[in-house]
N, C-alpha and C positions, 0 to 999 in steps of 0.2 A: 193608445197606451198613455196613461197619465204620468207625468213627470214626478219625480220624488221631490217633495218640498220639505225643507227643514225649518223648524221653528228657530226663532232668534236665539233662544237658549242653547239649542243644539249646535247652531253655527258657532256661537262663542265657545262652546265646549270643544268643538272640533279645532278651532283656531288655537285654543289653549293647548290642546293635545299635540298639534304640530309644533308649536313654540317650545313645549317641554321636550319633545323629541329632538328638536334641533339643538337645544342647549345641552341635553344629555349626551348627544353624540357629536358635539361641535368639534371640528378638527382643531388641534392645538395651533396650527399656523394661523388660523383665523383669529383665535383668541389673542395671540401675540400681537397681531396687527391691530385688533380693537383696543388693546391695552396701551398701544403706543410705544412698545419697547424699542422699536427701530429708531424712534425719535430721540431716544437717550443712548444710542450707540450700540444697541444689542442687535446682532445679526447672526445668521446661521446658514450653512450650505444647504441643509435639508431638514425638514421637520415632518415626522410621521406619527400618526396616532391621534387620539382624542385628548380633550382637556384632562381626563382622569388618568391617562397613562400614555406618554409619547416618548419618542426618541428624537433628540436634537443632535445632529451631526455638525461638528466643527462650530460650536457656539463661540462667538466672539463678543467681548466686552471692549468696545473701541478697537484697539489693535492688539489687545491681550487675548490670546487663544485659551478658551476654557475647555477645549476638547469636546468629545461626544458624551452626552449625559442623558439620563432618564429624567423626565419632567412631568409634573402634575400640577394643576391649579388647585389651590386651597379654597374650598367653599366657605370656610369660616372667615377668611379675610374679606370676602365680598360683602359680608354683613357690616364691615367697617369702612366700606367704600374704597377698598384697595384690592388690587389684583396681585396675589402672591403666587409666584411660580416656583414651587419646590423643585430643586435639581439635585441630582445624585449620580456619582460614578463610584461604584464599589466593586473592585476586583482584587483587592489585596495588594495593589501596587503602590508605589510612592506617589502617584498622581491621583489617588482617591480624593473625591471631593463631595461635599454636601453643603446645602445652604439654600438660599432662595433669592430670587430677583423680585423686588416689590415696587409697584408703581401705584400712585394715588393722585388726588387733586393737588397739583403743584409739587409733588414729591416723587423722587425716584432714588433707588439705592439697592443695597443687598442686606440680607439678614442672616445671622447665625452661620456664617460661612467658615467651614473648616476644611483645609486641604491646600495643596500647592498649585500655583498658577504659573506656567512657564512664560517667560517674558522675551525670549529670543534676544534681539538687539534693540529692544524698546528704549533702553537708557544708554546705548552706546555713546561714547567709548567706555562708560562705566560698565564693567562686566557683570551686571546683576542678572543671573540666570533665571531665578524664579522668586516668587513671594509665597512663603508658607504662612497661611492664616489659621488662627485659632479663635473660634467664636467671634468672628468679626461682623459687626453690624454697622452700616453707615448709610446715610442718605443726604440728599440735597433737597432743600426747599427753595424753589425758584433757582437763583444763581448762588445761593449761600449754602454752606455746609450746615445742616440742621442738627446732626448728631453723629458721633462716631465712637466706637469702643471695640476692644479686642486686642489681641497680640499678633504681631507680624514679625516674621524672620525673613530677611533677604539672604538668599544663598548665592554665592559668587560663582560665575561660570568660568572665570579665569583667575590668574594670580597677578598681583603686583609685586615687583621686585622688593624683597626684604619684608613683606607682610605675610602673616599667617591668618587667613580669613576662612579657614576650613569649617569653622563653626558658624559662619555667617554673622550677621548683625541683626539684633532684635530690639524690639520696643513696643510701645503701646500706641495705637492709633487714636487720633483726636481731631477736633475741629480747630482751625486757626483762622478766625475771620471767615472769609468766603471759601477757604481752601481746606481740603482734607490733608492732615498733617501726619507724617510718619517719621518721628525722630528715632533713628536706629543706631545702636552702638555695638561694638565688638565686646568680647568678654573682658579684654584689658581696659576698655574705655578709651584707648588711644586713637581708635579709628571710629569715625561717625559718618553716617549716611542720613541725610535729611531729604525726604520726598514730600513735595506739595503738589496736589492735584486739584484743579478747579473743575466746575461743572462742564465747562466748554471742552474739557479734555486736555487743556494746557497743563503742562507740568514743569516743575523745576526740581532737579536732582543735584544735590551738592554733597560731595564726599570730602571729609576733612581728616587729615592725619596729623596728629600732634607729635612732633619728633625733634630731638636736638642732635640726631645722628646726621652728620653732614653727608655721609655716603648714601644713606637712605633718601635724604632730601634731594640729592643730585639725581638719583635713580628715578624718583617720582617726577622730578622736573622734566626728565626726558620723555615721559609718557603723558605730558600735558598738565601736570599739577603746578599751580602758581604759588609762590611763596607769599604768605600773609602773616606777619609777625613770626611766631615760633611754630607755624603750622604750614602744611602744604594742602592746597584746596583745588578741587576740580569740579566745575559747575557745568551742568548740561541742562538746556531748555528745549522743549519740543511740544508736540501734540500727540496724544494717544490715538 
Protein backbone atom coordinates (compact mmCIF):
# COMPACT_ATOMS: atom_id res chain seq x y z
CA UNK A 1 0.00 0.00 0.00
CA UNK A 2 1.52 3.32 -1.06
CA UNK A 3 1.88 6.02 1.60
CA UNK A 4 0.02 9.29 1.27
CA UNK A 5 2.38 12.01 0.04
CA UNK A 6 1.47 15.66 0.46
CA UNK A 7 2.69 18.42 -1.78
CA UNK A 8 4.65 21.32 -0.27
CA UNK A 9 1.64 23.60 -0.72
CA UNK A 10 -0.62 21.12 1.05
CA UNK A 11 1.83 20.78 3.95
CA UNK A 12 2.01 24.56 4.36
CA UNK A 13 -1.78 24.78 4.23
CA UNK A 14 -2.05 22.09 6.91
CA UNK A 15 0.49 23.87 9.14
CA UNK A 16 -1.37 27.15 8.68
CA UNK A 17 -4.64 25.42 9.57
CA UNK A 18 -3.18 24.02 12.78
CA UNK A 19 -1.67 27.42 13.66
CA UNK A 20 -4.99 29.16 13.03
CA UNK A 21 -6.82 26.60 15.15
CA UNK A 22 -4.30 27.02 17.98
CA UNK A 23 -4.70 30.80 17.96
CA UNK A 24 -8.47 30.56 17.63
CA UNK A 25 -8.77 28.31 20.67
CA UNK A 26 -5.71 29.48 22.62
CA UNK A 27 -6.26 29.22 26.39
CA UNK A 28 -6.32 32.59 28.10
CA UNK A 29 -3.71 31.51 30.66
CA UNK A 30 -1.20 30.88 27.84
CA UNK A 31 -1.95 34.27 26.29
CA UNK A 32 -1.41 35.98 29.66
CA UNK A 33 1.95 34.24 29.99
CA UNK A 34 3.03 35.14 26.44
CA UNK A 35 2.05 38.77 27.01
CA UNK A 36 4.25 38.92 30.12
CA UNK A 37 1.54 40.18 32.47
CA UNK A 38 3.09 38.29 35.38
CA UNK A 39 6.29 40.32 34.92
CA UNK A 40 4.35 43.52 35.63
CA UNK A 41 2.72 42.16 38.79
CA UNK A 42 -0.50 40.65 37.41
CA UNK A 43 -1.39 37.27 38.93
CA UNK A 44 -4.51 35.15 39.39
CA UNK A 45 -5.58 32.08 41.32
CA UNK A 46 -7.21 30.45 38.30
CA UNK A 47 -7.79 31.24 34.61
CA UNK A 48 -10.34 29.31 32.55
CA UNK A 49 -11.44 29.72 28.95
CA UNK A 50 -10.00 30.95 25.67
CA UNK A 51 -8.67 34.33 24.61
CA UNK A 52 -12.15 35.24 23.30
CA UNK A 53 -13.93 34.59 26.58
CA UNK A 54 -12.45 33.56 29.92
CA UNK A 55 -13.01 33.78 33.65
CA UNK A 56 -10.14 34.96 35.85
CA UNK A 57 -10.54 34.20 39.55
CA UNK A 58 -8.91 36.40 42.20
CA UNK A 59 -7.09 38.67 39.79
CA UNK A 60 -4.33 40.62 41.56
CA UNK A 61 -2.56 43.78 40.42
CA UNK A 62 0.45 43.71 42.72
CA UNK A 63 -1.13 43.35 46.16
CA UNK A 64 -4.39 45.00 45.07
CA UNK A 65 -7.21 42.46 44.69
CA UNK A 66 -9.28 43.05 41.54
CA UNK A 67 -11.62 40.13 42.29
CA UNK A 68 -13.02 37.66 39.76
CA UNK A 69 -13.64 39.03 36.26
CA UNK A 70 -14.58 38.03 32.73
CA UNK A 71 -11.79 38.68 30.24
CA UNK A 72 -11.17 38.71 26.49
CA UNK A 73 -8.24 39.64 24.26
CA UNK A 74 -8.90 42.53 21.88
CA UNK A 75 -7.87 41.55 18.33
CA UNK A 76 -7.70 45.21 17.25
CA UNK A 77 -4.95 46.03 19.73
CA UNK A 78 -2.77 43.27 18.28
CA UNK A 79 -2.58 45.26 15.02
CA UNK A 80 -0.87 48.00 17.06
CA UNK A 81 1.61 45.52 18.58
CA UNK A 82 -0.16 45.62 21.95
CA UNK A 83 -2.01 43.00 23.94
CA UNK A 84 -5.17 44.48 25.47
CA UNK A 85 -7.08 42.24 27.86
CA UNK A 86 -10.58 43.65 28.39
CA UNK A 87 -11.90 42.79 31.85
CA UNK A 88 -15.37 43.17 33.29
CA UNK A 89 -17.40 42.33 36.37
CA UNK A 90 -21.03 43.34 36.09
CA UNK A 91 -23.48 42.15 38.74
CA UNK A 92 -25.13 45.42 39.78
CA UNK A 93 -23.05 45.52 42.97
CA UNK A 94 -20.79 48.26 44.31
CA UNK A 95 -17.69 46.40 43.12
CA UNK A 96 -18.66 46.31 39.42
CA UNK A 97 -15.60 46.86 37.26
CA UNK A 98 -14.72 47.34 33.60
CA UNK A 99 -11.57 48.32 31.76
CA UNK A 100 -8.46 46.71 30.34
CA UNK A 101 -4.93 45.59 31.12
CA UNK A 102 -2.60 46.56 28.26
CA UNK A 103 1.00 45.59 27.54
CA UNK A 104 3.26 46.40 24.58
CA UNK A 105 6.89 47.01 23.75
CA UNK A 106 8.29 48.60 26.91
CA UNK A 107 4.80 49.66 28.01
CA UNK A 108 2.39 48.34 30.64
CA UNK A 109 -0.73 49.81 32.21
CA UNK A 110 -4.51 50.00 32.40
CA UNK A 111 -7.05 51.56 30.03
CA UNK A 112 -10.54 52.99 30.55
CA UNK A 113 -10.99 51.54 34.04
CA UNK A 114 -14.20 52.37 35.87
CA UNK A 115 -15.08 50.71 39.16
CA UNK A 116 -13.91 50.20 42.73
CA UNK A 117 -10.80 48.29 43.80
CA UNK A 118 -10.64 47.15 47.45
CA UNK A 119 -7.31 47.87 49.14
CA UNK A 120 -7.59 46.12 52.48
CA UNK A 121 -4.61 47.24 54.60
CA UNK A 122 -2.40 48.21 51.64
CA UNK A 123 -1.81 51.74 52.96
CA UNK A 124 -2.11 50.99 56.70
CA UNK A 125 -2.15 52.76 59.09
CA UNK A 126 -4.00 55.06 56.68
CA UNK A 127 -7.50 53.51 56.53
CA UNK A 128 -7.95 53.77 52.74
CA UNK A 129 -10.50 51.03 52.09
CA UNK A 130 -10.88 51.28 48.31
CA UNK A 131 -10.14 53.34 45.22
CA UNK A 132 -13.13 54.16 43.00
CA UNK A 133 -11.94 54.94 39.46
CA UNK A 134 -13.73 56.73 36.65
CA UNK A 135 -12.32 56.32 33.10
CA UNK A 136 -8.78 55.88 34.40
CA UNK A 137 -6.02 55.17 31.88
CA UNK A 138 -2.38 55.03 32.93
CA UNK A 139 0.76 53.33 31.74
CA UNK A 140 4.48 53.15 32.39
CA UNK A 141 7.08 53.28 29.63
CA UNK A 142 10.16 51.59 31.01
CA UNK A 143 10.47 52.89 34.57
CA UNK A 144 8.78 56.21 33.82
CA UNK A 145 5.12 57.18 34.02
CA UNK A 146 4.20 57.69 30.36
CA UNK A 147 0.61 58.93 30.65
CA UNK A 148 -2.22 59.09 33.20
CA UNK A 149 -5.74 60.50 33.17
CA UNK A 150 -9.11 60.00 34.86
CA UNK A 151 -10.69 60.61 38.26
CA UNK A 152 -10.08 58.69 41.46
CA UNK A 153 -11.93 58.69 44.78
CA UNK A 154 -10.42 57.16 47.91
CA UNK A 155 -13.03 55.75 50.27
CA UNK A 156 -11.98 55.51 53.89
CA UNK A 157 -12.57 52.25 55.74
CA UNK A 158 -12.25 53.84 59.19
CA UNK A 159 -12.57 57.17 60.89
CA UNK A 160 -10.10 59.61 62.35
CA UNK A 161 -11.22 61.41 65.49
CA UNK A 162 -12.81 64.75 64.64
CA UNK A 163 -12.81 64.21 60.85
CA UNK A 164 -15.80 63.54 58.59
CA UNK A 165 -14.48 61.69 55.55
CA UNK A 166 -17.64 59.79 54.66
CA UNK A 167 -17.59 61.29 51.14
CA UNK A 168 -13.99 60.22 50.61
CA UNK A 169 -11.23 62.22 48.95
CA UNK A 170 -11.15 62.71 45.19
CA UNK A 171 -8.94 64.11 42.45
CA UNK A 172 -7.43 63.61 39.00
CA UNK A 173 -4.66 61.12 38.30
CA UNK A 174 -1.54 62.32 36.46
CA UNK A 175 2.19 61.68 35.98
CA UNK A 176 4.80 63.27 38.23
CA UNK A 177 8.20 62.45 36.79
CA UNK A 178 8.62 58.71 37.08
CA UNK A 179 5.65 58.25 39.42
CA UNK A 180 1.92 57.94 39.04
CA UNK A 181 0.41 60.77 41.09
CA UNK A 182 -3.00 60.93 42.78
CA UNK A 183 -3.54 64.25 44.64
CA UNK A 184 -6.86 63.74 46.42
CA UNK A 185 -8.81 66.15 48.62
CA UNK A 186 -11.97 66.10 50.75
CA UNK A 187 -14.98 68.27 49.96
CA UNK A 188 -13.84 70.89 52.45
CA UNK A 189 -10.29 70.89 51.11
CA UNK A 190 -8.94 70.70 54.65
CA UNK A 191 -7.96 67.05 54.31
CA UNK A 192 -5.61 65.93 51.52
CA UNK A 193 -4.25 62.53 50.54
CA UNK A 194 -1.36 62.30 48.07
CA UNK A 195 -0.47 58.91 46.58
CA UNK A 196 2.62 58.29 44.45
CA UNK A 197 3.22 54.90 42.84
CA UNK A 198 6.31 53.86 40.86
CA UNK A 199 6.71 51.09 38.26
CA UNK A 200 8.56 48.96 40.81
CA UNK A 201 5.43 48.95 43.00
CA UNK A 202 6.98 51.30 45.54
CA UNK A 203 4.53 53.86 46.90
CA UNK A 204 4.41 56.88 49.18
CA UNK A 205 1.06 57.84 50.74
CA UNK A 206 0.81 61.10 52.67
CA UNK A 207 -2.26 62.44 54.42
CA UNK A 208 -2.34 66.09 55.48
CA UNK A 209 -4.95 67.77 57.68
CA UNK A 210 -4.90 71.56 57.91
CA UNK A 211 -6.32 72.57 61.28
CA UNK A 212 -6.01 75.26 63.93
CA UNK A 213 -8.11 73.19 66.35
CA UNK A 214 -5.80 72.19 69.21
CA UNK A 215 -8.12 69.37 70.32
CA UNK A 216 -8.21 67.86 66.82
CA UNK A 217 -4.45 68.26 66.42
CA UNK A 218 -3.89 66.45 69.71
CA UNK A 219 -6.24 63.62 68.72
CA UNK A 220 -4.49 63.20 65.36
CA UNK A 221 -1.13 63.21 67.08
CA UNK A 222 -2.20 60.22 69.16
CA UNK A 223 -2.78 58.14 65.97
CA UNK A 224 0.56 58.99 64.40
CA UNK A 225 0.16 62.40 62.75
CA UNK A 226 3.17 64.70 63.11
CA UNK A 227 2.88 68.46 63.41
CA UNK A 228 4.30 70.39 60.43
CA UNK A 229 3.52 74.10 60.56
CA UNK A 230 -0.24 74.52 60.88
CA UNK A 231 -0.98 70.99 59.67
CA UNK A 232 -0.88 67.40 60.86
CA UNK A 233 0.80 64.92 58.50
CA UNK A 234 0.96 61.11 58.38
CA UNK A 235 3.30 59.56 55.79
CA UNK A 236 3.41 55.88 54.84
CA UNK A 237 5.85 54.15 52.46
CA UNK A 238 5.84 50.59 51.18
CA UNK A 239 5.57 48.29 48.17
CA UNK A 240 2.40 47.08 46.49
